[in-house]
Short mmCIF file of the C-alpha atoms (twelve columns), coordinates in Angstrom:
data_MODEL
# 
_entry.id   MODEL 
# 
loop_
_atom_site.group_PDB 
_atom_site.id 
_atom_site.type_symbol 
_atom_site.label_atom_id 
_atom_site.label_alt_id 
_atom_site.label_comp_id 
_atom_site.label_asym_id 
_atom_site.label_seq_id 
_atom_site.Cartn_x 
_atom_site.Cartn_y 
_atom_site.Cartn_z 
_atom_site.pdbx_PDB_model_num 
ATOM 1   C CA . MET A 1   25.472 111.512 78.525  1 
ATOM 2   C CA . LYS A 2   27.637 108.848 76.878  1 
ATOM 3   C CA . TYR A 3   30.965 108.342 78.641  1 
ATOM 4   C CA . ARG A 4   33.737 110.158 76.741  1 
ATOM 5   C CA . ALA A 5   37.061 108.544 77.597  1 
ATOM 6   C CA . GLU A 6   39.025 111.108 75.571  1 
ATOM 7   C CA . ILE A 7   37.508 114.022 77.522  1 
ATOM 8   C CA . ASP A 8   38.157 112.318 80.851  1 
ATOM 9   C CA . GLY A 9   41.715 111.794 79.625  1 
ATOM 10  C CA . LEU A 10  42.064 115.516 78.974  1 
ATOM 11  C CA . ARG A 11  40.955 116.223 82.531  1 
ATOM 12  C CA . ALA A 12  43.625 113.848 83.804  1 
ATOM 13  C CA . LEU A 13  46.270 115.592 81.661  1 
ATOM 14  C CA . ALA A 14  45.139 118.978 83.019  1 
ATOM 15  C CA . VAL A 15  45.792 117.765 86.564  1 
ATOM 16  C CA . VAL A 16  49.350 116.572 85.777  1 
ATOM 17  C CA . PRO A 17  51.018 120.038 85.532  1 
ATOM 18  C CA . VAL A 18  49.304 121.088 88.777  1 
ATOM 19  C CA . ILE A 19  50.704 118.057 90.601  1 
ATOM 20  C CA . LEU A 20  54.185 118.546 89.111  1 
ATOM 21  C CA . TYR A 21  54.128 122.237 90.024  1 
ATOM 22  C CA . HIS A 22  53.343 121.470 93.654  1 
ATOM 23  C CA . ALA A 23  55.974 118.725 93.588  1 
ATOM 24  C CA . GLY A 24  58.571 121.439 92.898  1 
ATOM 25  C CA . PHE A 25  59.306 121.017 89.192  1 
ATOM 26  C CA . GLN A 26  60.276 124.504 87.964  1 
ATOM 27  C CA . LEU A 27  59.449 123.602 84.376  1 
ATOM 28  C CA . PHE A 28  55.782 123.603 85.389  1 
ATOM 29  C CA . SER A 29  55.748 126.985 87.159  1 
ATOM 30  C CA . GLY A 30  52.506 127.763 85.293  1 
ATOM 31  C CA . GLY A 31  50.837 124.638 86.594  1 
ATOM 32  C CA . PHE A 32  47.918 126.670 87.914  1 
ATOM 33  C CA . VAL A 33  46.705 126.907 84.319  1 
ATOM 34  C CA . GLY A 34  45.843 123.226 84.657  1 
ATOM 35  C CA . VAL A 35  43.209 124.160 87.239  1 
ATOM 36  C CA . ASP A 36  41.492 126.466 84.744  1 
ATOM 37  C CA . VAL A 37  41.640 123.822 82.003  1 
ATOM 38  C CA . PHE A 38  40.227 121.243 84.396  1 
ATOM 39  C CA . TYR A 39  37.336 123.553 85.288  1 
ATOM 40  C CA . VAL A 40  36.580 124.356 81.639  1 
ATOM 41  C CA . ILE A 41  36.401 120.667 80.715  1 
ATOM 42  C CA . SER A 42  34.468 119.785 83.860  1 
ATOM 43  C CA . GLY A 43  32.071 122.654 83.148  1 
ATOM 44  C CA . TYR A 44  31.426 121.215 79.690  1 
ATOM 45  C CA . LEU A 45  30.704 117.770 81.146  1 
ATOM 46  C CA . ILE A 46  28.562 119.091 83.995  1 
ATOM 47  C CA . THR A 47  26.541 121.342 81.674  1 
ATOM 48  C CA . ASN A 48  25.771 118.418 79.392  1 
ATOM 49  C CA . ILE A 49  24.723 116.262 82.335  1 
ATOM 50  C CA . ILE A 50  22.497 119.041 83.726  1 
ATOM 51  C CA . LEU A 51  20.844 119.674 80.347  1 
ATOM 52  C CA . MET A 52  20.157 115.961 79.903  1 
ATOM 53  C CA . ASP A 53  18.668 115.751 83.406  1 
ATOM 54  C CA . ILE A 54  16.482 118.784 82.692  1 
ATOM 55  C CA . ASP A 55  15.262 117.225 79.436  1 
ATOM 56  C CA . LYS A 56  14.380 114.054 81.319  1 
ATOM 57  C CA . GLY A 57  12.751 115.984 84.171  1 
ATOM 58  C CA . LYS A 58  15.246 114.487 86.625  1 
ATOM 59  C CA . PHE A 59  17.411 117.477 87.506  1 
ATOM 60  C CA . SER A 60  17.831 118.044 91.237  1 
ATOM 61  C CA . LEU A 61  19.681 120.959 92.819  1 
ATOM 62  C CA . VAL A 62  20.109 118.741 95.887  1 
ATOM 63  C CA . HIS A 63  22.143 116.198 93.952  1 
ATOM 64  C CA . PHE A 64  24.136 118.949 92.264  1 
ATOM 65  C CA . TYR A 65  25.260 120.364 95.604  1 
ATOM 66  C CA . GLU A 66  25.749 116.920 97.095  1 
ATOM 67  C CA . ARG A 67  28.411 116.015 94.549  1 
ATOM 68  C CA . ARG A 68  30.269 119.194 95.433  1 
ATOM 69  C CA . ALA A 69  30.082 118.880 99.195  1 
ATOM 70  C CA . ARG A 70  33.405 119.287 100.975 1 
ATOM 71  C CA . ARG A 71  33.752 118.555 104.648 1 
ATOM 72  C CA . LEU A 72  35.826 118.312 107.780 1 
ATOM 73  C CA . LEU A 73  35.046 115.032 109.524 1 
ATOM 74  C CA . PRO A 74  33.502 114.082 111.855 1 
ATOM 75  C CA . ALA A 75  31.812 117.442 112.559 1 
ATOM 76  C CA . TYR A 76  30.471 117.783 109.013 1 
ATOM 77  C CA . ARG A 77  29.459 114.369 107.775 1 
ATOM 78  C CA . GLY A 78  26.870 113.959 105.053 1 
ATOM 79  C CA . CYS A 79  25.974 116.653 102.513 1 
ATOM 80  C CA . PHE A 80  25.960 120.447 102.073 1 
ATOM 81  C CA . SER A 81  28.768 120.862 104.570 1 
ATOM 82  C CA . THR A 82  30.239 123.959 102.907 1 
ATOM 83  C CA . PRO A 83  26.960 125.947 103.001 1 
ATOM 84  C CA . TRP A 84  26.315 124.775 106.549 1 
ATOM 85  C CA . SER A 85  29.793 125.926 107.615 1 
ATOM 86  C CA . ILE A 86  28.903 129.460 106.514 1 
ATOM 87  C CA . ILE A 87  25.448 129.349 108.095 1 
ATOM 88  C CA . ASN A 88  26.919 128.055 111.372 1 
ATOM 89  C CA . GLU A 89  29.490 130.888 111.300 1 
ATOM 90  C CA . GLU A 90  32.442 128.523 111.427 1 
ATOM 91  C CA . LYS A 91  35.916 130.033 111.267 1 
ATOM 92  C CA . TYR A 92  37.221 127.198 109.122 1 
ATOM 93  C CA . VAL A 93  36.056 124.812 106.435 1 
ATOM 94  C CA . GLY A 94  38.157 122.028 104.949 1 
ATOM 95  C CA . TYR A 95  38.486 118.651 103.310 1 
ATOM 96  C CA . THR A 96  39.219 115.122 104.471 1 
ATOM 97  C CA . TYR A 97  40.835 112.187 102.707 1 
ATOM 98  C CA . HIS A 98  39.710 109.062 104.516 1 
ATOM 99  C CA . TYR A 99  39.341 105.324 104.100 1 
ATOM 100 C CA . ILE A 100 35.968 103.937 103.085 1 
ATOM 101 C CA . SER A 101 34.256 102.142 105.940 1 
ATOM 102 C CA . GLU A 102 31.040 100.225 106.447 1 
ATOM 103 C CA . ASN A 103 29.322 103.347 107.770 1 
ATOM 104 C CA . PHE A 104 29.106 106.538 105.704 1 
ATOM 105 C CA . ASP A 105 31.889 109.092 106.326 1 
ATOM 106 C CA . GLU A 106 33.270 107.222 109.344 1 
ATOM 107 C CA . GLY A 107 36.519 105.809 107.929 1 
ATOM 108 C CA . ASP A 108 39.918 106.520 109.468 1 
ATOM 109 C CA . VAL A 109 41.445 109.818 108.341 1 
ATOM 110 C CA . LEU A 110 44.506 109.806 106.056 1 
ATOM 111 C CA . PHE A 111 44.846 113.550 105.632 1 
ATOM 112 C CA . GLN A 112 42.834 116.584 106.662 1 
ATOM 113 C CA . GLU A 113 43.329 120.318 106.261 1 
ATOM 114 C CA . LYS A 114 41.489 123.384 107.501 1 
ATOM 115 C CA . ILE A 115 40.899 126.461 105.340 1 
ATOM 116 C CA . LYS A 116 40.026 129.807 106.906 1 
ATOM 117 C CA . ILE A 117 36.650 131.265 105.942 1 
ATOM 118 C CA . SER A 118 36.745 134.981 105.160 1 
ATOM 119 C CA . ASP A 119 33.814 137.370 105.564 1 
ATOM 120 C CA . GLU A 120 33.475 137.552 101.769 1 
ATOM 121 C CA . ASP A 121 33.487 133.797 101.113 1 
ATOM 122 C CA . THR A 122 30.530 132.037 99.528  1 
ATOM 123 C CA . ALA A 123 29.842 128.340 98.991  1 
ATOM 124 C CA . HIS A 124 31.203 128.838 95.473  1 
ATOM 125 C CA . SER A 125 34.488 130.508 96.483  1 
ATOM 126 C CA . LEU A 126 35.097 128.015 99.282  1 
ATOM 127 C CA . SER A 127 34.557 125.066 96.950  1 
ATOM 128 C CA . TYR A 128 37.200 126.497 94.612  1 
ATOM 129 C CA . LYS A 129 39.654 126.985 97.492  1 
ATOM 130 C CA . ILE A 130 39.079 123.457 98.744  1 
ATOM 131 C CA . PHE A 131 39.563 121.998 95.265  1 
ATOM 132 C CA . GLN A 132 42.905 123.779 94.878  1 
ATOM 133 C CA . LYS A 133 44.146 122.794 98.336  1 
ATOM 134 C CA . GLY A 134 42.974 119.210 98.013  1 
ATOM 135 C CA . LEU A 135 44.627 118.822 94.635  1 
ATOM 136 C CA . SER A 136 47.919 120.305 95.866  1 
ATOM 137 C CA . ASN A 137 48.168 117.549 98.503  1 
ATOM 138 C CA . LEU A 138 47.164 114.679 96.243  1 
ATOM 139 C CA . ILE A 139 50.697 113.254 95.911  1 
ATOM 140 C CA . LYS A 140 51.121 113.299 99.679  1 
ATOM 141 C CA . VAL A 141 47.822 111.478 100.171 1 
ATOM 142 C CA . ILE A 142 48.656 108.845 97.554  1 
ATOM 143 C CA . SER A 143 51.889 108.120 99.414  1 
ATOM 144 C CA . LEU A 144 49.888 107.576 102.619 1 
ATOM 145 C CA . ILE A 145 47.590 104.921 101.158 1 
ATOM 146 C CA . GLY A 146 48.198 101.661 102.975 1 
ATOM 147 C CA . SER A 147 49.299 103.324 106.208 1 
ATOM 148 C CA . ASN A 148 47.169 103.412 109.319 1 
ATOM 149 C CA . GLY A 149 44.697 106.258 109.355 1 
ATOM 150 C CA . LYS A 150 43.667 108.151 112.477 1 
ATOM 151 C CA . PRO A 151 40.254 107.519 114.049 1 
ATOM 152 C CA . GLN A 152 37.818 110.389 113.786 1 
ATOM 153 C CA . LEU A 153 37.604 112.180 117.109 1 
ATOM 154 C CA . GLY A 154 35.165 114.722 118.476 1 
ATOM 155 C CA . PRO A 155 31.420 115.236 118.145 1 
ATOM 156 C CA . ALA A 156 29.889 114.060 114.865 1 
ATOM 157 C CA . HIS A 157 26.953 115.486 112.983 1 
ATOM 158 C CA . TYR A 158 25.250 114.315 109.793 1 
ATOM 159 C CA . TYR A 159 23.783 116.920 107.461 1 
ATOM 160 C CA . LYS A 160 20.863 115.726 105.376 1 
ATOM 161 C CA . ASN A 161 20.807 115.381 101.612 1 
ATOM 162 C CA . LYS A 162 18.882 118.588 100.978 1 
ATOM 163 C CA . PRO A 163 19.600 122.343 100.847 1 
ATOM 164 C CA . PRO A 164 19.784 124.142 104.207 1 
ATOM 165 C CA . PHE A 165 16.320 125.193 105.356 1 
ATOM 166 C CA . ASP A 166 14.955 123.867 102.051 1 
ATOM 167 C CA . GLY A 167 16.643 126.811 100.315 1 
ATOM 168 C CA . LYS A 168 14.246 129.356 101.858 1 
ATOM 169 C CA . ILE A 169 14.938 132.493 103.879 1 
ATOM 170 C CA . ASN A 170 13.150 132.742 107.200 1 
ATOM 171 C CA . PRO A 171 11.662 136.271 107.577 1 
ATOM 172 C CA . ASN A 172 12.340 136.078 111.314 1 
ATOM 173 C CA . TRP A 173 16.097 135.786 110.862 1 
ATOM 174 C CA . THR A 174 18.386 138.689 111.667 1 
ATOM 175 C CA . ILE A 175 20.072 140.603 108.849 1 
ATOM 176 C CA . LYS A 176 23.319 138.766 109.606 1 
ATOM 177 C CA . GLU A 177 21.629 135.374 109.428 1 
ATOM 178 C CA . LYS A 178 20.030 136.284 106.113 1 
ATOM 179 C CA . ASN A 179 23.348 137.480 104.699 1 
ATOM 180 C CA . ASN A 180 25.068 134.276 105.804 1 
ATOM 181 C CA . PHE A 181 22.343 132.236 104.150 1 
ATOM 182 C CA . ILE A 182 22.702 134.167 100.883 1 
ATOM 183 C CA . LYS A 183 26.461 133.509 100.852 1 
ATOM 184 C CA . ALA A 184 25.882 129.866 101.714 1 
ATOM 185 C CA . MET A 185 23.491 129.390 98.806  1 
ATOM 186 C CA . TYR A 186 25.574 131.301 96.254  1 
ATOM 187 C CA . PHE A 187 26.763 128.839 93.635  1 
ATOM 188 C CA . PRO A 188 26.537 130.138 90.040  1 
ATOM 189 C CA . PRO A 189 24.915 129.619 87.624  1 
ATOM 190 C CA . TYR A 190 22.040 128.873 89.994  1 
ATOM 191 C CA . GLU A 191 19.797 131.626 91.317  1 
ATOM 192 C CA . ASN A 192 20.384 132.468 94.953  1 
ATOM 193 C CA . SER A 193 18.284 134.160 97.608  1 
ATOM 194 C CA . LEU A 194 19.642 137.679 97.019  1 
ATOM 195 C CA . ASP A 195 16.775 138.639 94.723  1 
ATOM 196 C CA . LEU A 196 14.321 137.902 97.529  1 
ATOM 197 C CA . LEU A 197 15.546 140.810 99.668  1 
ATOM 198 C CA . ASP A 198 15.336 144.557 99.297  1 
ATOM 199 C CA . ASP A 199 18.258 146.972 99.812  1 
ATOM 200 C CA . TYR A 200 17.756 146.825 103.580 1 
ATOM 201 C CA . GLY A 201 17.813 143.047 103.872 1 
ATOM 202 C CA . ASN A 202 14.045 142.782 104.292 1 
ATOM 203 C CA . ASP A 203 11.921 140.252 102.440 1 
ATOM 204 C CA . ARG A 204 10.202 141.618 99.368  1 
ATOM 205 C CA . ILE A 205 6.459  141.180 99.118  1 
# 
C-alpha cells in the first residue's frame, strides 16, 4: 500500500484530544472519541495492508499478531505475549516503554504498568485495554526521555515469533486449558479455535 501522509496525519490528530483529555483539559472531556477515530482509521489501513498481502500470497497471521504484541519485560520478551499471558494464567498483563538496546527487548525501562486480567478477557480485549492505558501515559513517558531508565530485573523469557502451540488445540488438555487457549487466540476478524469444540469442550471429529 502506498504511504498516505494525509491519513497518517488524521491518526495523529485523533490522538491529540485523547492526550489533552488525560492532561486535564476540560474542553476535551470527550477525548475518548479520539480512540474510536484512531481505530477506524487504523482499521482502514490494516485492512488494505492485509488485502494486499493476501493478493500477493504473503499474508501471515504470525506477523499480524507480532505487530500487536504487548508485554511486561523482562518476563514476556519477544512476541505473542498477550496470548501467552492468558494461557499461562497470569493475573496481570501490561506494557513497557523502554530504551532500544543492542539486544532485543533488553533496554532500560522508562515506564511500565500492569493491567489486571479478568476471567472474561481475550487477547483482543486486553490489547484494547493496553492501547488505552499506554496512550493515556504517553505525555508522562515523553517527559522521561533522556532520563536514566531502570534495568530490567527478574527472570526473562523470550516467546517465539509464532502463535502459541502453532494455533492448535491439544485434545489432551483440560477443559480449562482449552478455554484459556480459545480466549488467547480470539482476535477478530480472524477465526479462533471455538468452532473446533462441541458444547462440552470436547474436540469435534
